[in-house]
N, C-alpha and C positions, 0 to 999 in steps of 0.2 A: 504493499498500501505505500502510495508517495506519499513526503510530507509537503508542508507549505511552509513555504519560504516568503517573507514578506521583507521589505526595507523599513527601516527605521533607524528616525535622527539619533545622534548622537553627538554634535558639537551643531548649535544653532546662536544665531547672533537678536538678539532682544531688540525692542523698538528703541531702546537708551543707548544703546550698539555694545551691551555688555555679554559676555559670550557665554553662553553656560553649556555644559557637559552633560548629558540622559544618561539613564540608566535602564536596564532590564527592571529594574525594578520602578522607572517610572514609567514603561511600560505597563507595567501591572496595575498601575495603581493610576493609570490613566491620565498622566500628567499636561499631556496635550490634548488638546479639544480642537474640531473645526468649528470655525462660527458663520456664519452667514446671516445676513440680514433678508433673505429669501423668504417666502410665506410657505406653510404647510401644504397649501394643497400646491404649489408649483413644486417642491419636495420631494411630496409624494408621488406626482407623476411623473417626475424622475425616475425617481427609484422601481416603479413600477415597469419604466420602459425599457428601463437597464435589466428588467426579470425577476426584481423582486417582490416576494408577495406581503401582506401583512401579516402578523402571527399574532392572536388574539392571544394565546398562551405562552405566557413570557414571563420573568420577574423584572415588572416595572422598576424605572431607576426615581428620583427623588425629581421632581418638575417634569417630567416625560407627559410629551403633548398628545401624542396616539400610542396606536399601537405599533409596536416597533417590527422593522420590516426584514425578510430571511429571503437569501437566495440560496439554495443549492450550487455550489462551486463545482463540487465531485461525489463519490461515493463517500467519501470521508468527511468532507469538510462544507458546511456552511459561513457565509456572511452575515451577520448579523444586524442591523443598524437602526438605533433608535433616535429620535428628536427630543430634545430636551431643553427646556426655557431654562438661559439661566444669567440673562444680561434682559434689559429690558430691549424688545424691537430684535434681537439676535436668538437665532435657532442654533443651537451649538448640536451636530451631528457626532453621534459616540457609535465607533463600528469595531468589530473583532472579527474576526474567524473563528469559529470552533469544531470541534466533533459535532457530526451530523445530530440531526434530530433520530435519525434511525436507529440510534444506537441507544442504550443505559448509560454509556460511563459521559453521555451531554448531559446528564443530570447529577453525575454521581463525581467525576474527576475535572474539580475547577482548572489542572496545569495546562488541560487541552483546548486552551485557547490565547489568543494572541492580540490586544490590541492594533491596528489598521488605521493611519493616515494617508499614506500616498494612494491608497484605493480610493477611496473617496474624494481626494483634490482631483485626480482624473476624473470622476465622473463629473463633479463640479465643474473643471474645463469643458469638458467633452460639453455642457449645457450652458456656457458662457454665465455661470452663478458665480460673481464675486464674492469669494470668503477668504476669510482671515483665521489662523492658527493661532490659538492662545495657549500660554503655557499659565498651567493653574498655579505652582511653585512663585513665579516670578510674579502673576498677578501681568502678564505684560504680553503684549503682541510679538509672535515672532517675523522677524524681518525677512530674514536668508536660511536655510537649511546650510552649513559648510559639509556636514560630514555623516555619512548615516552606514548603518551596519547592516549587514542581514539576522534578520532572527528566522531560524526555524523551528517551526511547532511539528513535532517529528510525533509522526502515527506509530502505533503500535500495535502489534499482534494480538488476537485473544478480544478482540471490541466485541460487546454482544448487540444483535439485532434485537431490540425487542418485541417488534410485532409476530413473530412466530411464538415467543413466548406468551403474547396475550392471547394469538390464539390457543394454544396447548392450554392456558388456563382455563379459558371459554369454554370448549371442548370439554375437560376433566370438571366443570360444575355442571354441564348439560347434562352429562352422562352420571354423575352424580344424583343429580336430580329424577332422573329416568329409574335408577337403578333404585332409588329410596321411595317414588311411583309405585314401580313393581311389586316392592315389598310391603307394601300398607295393603295389596289387595289380597 
């Protein structure tokens, strides 16, 4: 099964020309967030045009404005995007690539996700939607990405698909009910 590789900034220039260095922990704590003054309607349409579908079943984030959007990237990986209000008149786009919802590990293994920035930037650029990247720790916008690194989200053998288990459980329950009814006669 293929791993997912993304670029993530490690050195950036902030709007006050200060240089900031980022780590993998910054990725995990979502230090960088993409902001836009676009509307929910425009962003929703954009993500839907890109093959994303709204996902009603998800962990809602504080300030989340609507159901998130999910796109299947491969058998193993999904991209999940949430629109969050964090500043007046701005929408933050919080995005991650994570283990597909087809697997039980999606719910049980938090190490199977990585925050993504440039994938969202590419989509916004394609639709010519202006945006900025906010650095939460510095409380400042990023002027320039100086250096990036590749982060690899490793896939592992032994992931378990949940649908066959659910079908098996349903069959077992139905069979148990039939047997119980037959024994009552």
